[in-house]
N, C-alpha and C positions, 0 to 999 in steps of 0.2 A: 504493499499500499504506499502511497506517496507519503513522505515524511511530514509534509505540511498538513495532511489530513490526519494521519495516525496519532501524531503527538497530541493534537487537540482532542482527539477521540478518547485516548486513555485518561487525559486530565478530567474530561467530562465524566467518564465512567467512574473514576475515583470520587469526584464530587457527589454524583448521584448516589453511589453506593453508601458513602458516609452519611448523606442527608437522609435517605430512606431508612437506614440502620438506626439512626438517632431518632427516627419517628417510630420505631418499633417494628419495622417490616423486616421479614427475613428475605435476604437478597441472594439470588442465585446469579452469578456472573460468568459469562463465558468469555474468555479472553485468550489470546495467544501470548500475552506477556504476563506470566505468573507474578503475583503480588504477595510479598510477605505481610503478615498481620491479618490475613483473612481468617474468619471463624472456622472455615473448613476448606481444604484444598482437595479437589477430586481430579485424579490424573486418568485420562483416557488414553491408553496406549494406541500407538499407530497400527492401523489394521494389517499393514504389511510387515509388522514385526520390527520396525525400526525403533530401537530403544536408546534415547538420547543419553541415559545414564552410562551407557557402555560405549559411546562413540568417543574415540580418542581424538585429541586436537588435530593431528595430522589427517584424520579421516573426515573431518567436518566438511571440507569443500567437496568431496566425493558424495557424501551422504546428502549434503544440501543440493547438489546438482540433481540427484535422483528424485528428491522431493519437488524441486523446481520443475523438472521435466514431467513429473506426474501431474503437477498442477496445471501446467501449460496444456497438456493433452486433454485434461478434464474441462478446462475453460474454453479452450479452442477459439477464442476470439480476442480481438485487441481491446485495449482500454476504451471504454466509452463513457468514462466519467468526464464531465465537462467542468474543468478547473476554471475556465475563463468566466463562465456564468454560474459558479457555485453559489449556493445559498444554503442556509440552515433550514432544514425541514424538521419540525418537532412532532408532526403527526405521523406516527409510523404507518398508518393506513395509506397515506398519500406518498409515501416514499417509493420511488421507482427502483427496480433492480438495476445495478450497474455492474459492469465487469472491470475490476481493477487488478492488473497484473502485479503479482508480488515479485519484486526483483530477487535475484539469487542471493544478494548480500543480506536480505531480510531473513531468507531461509537459514543462512549461516548464523546470524545474530540470534534467531529464535532457538536454534539447536543449542547454542552456548548458554543462553538464558535459562532455557528449560533444564538443561543438564545440571547447572548450578543450583537451581532451586531444588530439583529432585535428589540431588546428592548432598544437600545441606541437612546435617543431622537434626537441626533445630526446626526444620519444616516437617510437619506431620501431614500426610496425605492418604487418602483412600484411593485405591486403584480399581477402577471398573474393568470388567472383562471387555475385550474389544474384538470385534469380528468385522470382516469386510461385508458390508451390505451395500450393494450398488444402487438398489432402488431407494430414492431419497425419502419416500413416504414411509417405507418399512424401517428405514434407519432411524427416522424421527420417532417412530412408535417404539422402537427398541430401546433407544437411549432415554426417552421420556420415562418408560417403565423402570429402567435401571436406576435413574435419578430418584424417582419416587421411593424406591426400596431403600436407597442410601440416606435420603433426607427426612425420612419419617422418624 
């Protein structure tokens, strides 16, 4: 994701999380950048068996390239996010889907960040079982049910 979008997005996620939690809500947040200080951290392993906890520094470029190519093949289209005419849309029902290519360097940074979080002995996390489910609707149902079991 473009840096000028993602930086603001994570700041907004942090603010909304703190605000909603202060008001007594339970917040479930999905993010590719793990945060310390969460009430619970749930790790969903990669369905292809890529385990960032076991990726050595010298292997990060190769593993990131694999993730990048898999993402490129899945998306299959170019960026269609209009940075020139960008605006903030707060109504989730009106947000249009966009395709934003995630650069290779972001995959590398993500692997390093996730590995550091998961290998940090002070971070306690629950690990859900992961399987490759290609049908998006079936995948959504599967993980929704898995999260219900964990969060109850």
